[in-house]
N, C-alpha and C positions, 0 to 999 in steps of 0.2 A: 658136357660136364665142366664146370668152371669152379674156381675158387672165389669165395665171396669176401667182401670187405666187412669191417666191423659194424658199419651202419646197417647193412642188410641183415647181418647175423643177429643184431639186437632186435630187429623187427619181429623175428620168428621166435615165438615163445618156447617151442619144443621141437627137437629134431630126432629122427630115427635113423639107425643104420640100415643098410640093405638086408643084413641077416635078421634084424628085428622085424622088418616088413615082411620078409619071406615067412617068418614064423606066424605072424598075424594073419597073412593071407593063405597060409598052409600050402605054400609052393616052394620050389627050389630058389636059391639066390639067383641062379641064372635066369629064371623067369622075371624076377624083379629087375635085373639088369636089362632084359629085353624090353620091359615096360618103359624104362628110362630111354633106351635107344629109339623106341618107337614114338617117343614124345608124350606118352601118357602120364609120366611123372617127371619131375625135375630133381636131379641129384647134383649136389655141389660138394666140393672138397672143403672140409673144415676141420678144425681141431688140431691138436698136437701132431697126430699121425696122418693128417690129411685124408682121413677115410671119407668115403662117400656117405652123405647124409641127405635125407629127404624131410621136408617139413612134416611134422606129425599131423598137422591139420589136413594133409592130403589123404590120410587113411581113416576110414570110418569102420572101426572094429575089425572087419574081415574082408573089406573091399576098398578099392580106390573111391574117393568121394565122387558122387554122381555130378556130372557136369564139368569136372576138372579137365578132362582130356579135350573136350570141345573148346573150353576157355583157353587152354594153352595153345591150341591150334590157331585160334583167332589172334591171340597176342603175337605168336610167331609170324603169322601172315602180316601183322602190322609192323614187323621188323624188330620186335623186342628180343633182347638177349635173355638167357636164363636168369641172370641177375636182375635185369629190369622186370621180368615177369614176377619174380619173388617179391621185389620191392612193391610193385603195383598190387599184388594179391594181399599183401600184409600191411599196406598203408590205409589208415582209417579213411572212409568215405562217408561224409555226413549224409549223403543222399540215400545210403543203403538202409539203415545206419550200420556202423561197424566196418569191418574190412571185407573185401571181396571173398577172402578165404573163409571168413565166418559165414557169410551169406551162402556160399556153396555148401558148407557143412550143414546149414539149416534148410537145405533143399530150395534155395532161392536162386538157382542157377540162371534162370531166364533173365533176372535183373542184372546179374553179373555179366552175362554174355551181351546184353544190350549195351552196357557201358563199355565193354571191350570193343564192340563193333563201332561205337561212336568215336573211339580213339583213332580209327583209320580215316575219319572225315577231316 
């Protein structure tokens, strides 16, 4: 869990707190913290009180977006920090089109993972 700079913060259109996510997923906040610890979600400290926040695009109504966990693993294996992963996921990619985060939410995870794997080359 890291604190992000203004540039990265500006890339992400909407953020959710861990209690918000727990309510959406119908689980305890401790379970959401576990998802962060396991690397299935990225949480960063932001805002005035430095509370933990997760990009809202990572949650699809009542579950974590399909393909996110695998993509995060690939990026981590490539040596990306949490901040770099968020930047990559929310930076427009004209070959997708849109951002990798948008592609994941549209169930185009294979394309996103292919691009993440190519980063290691």
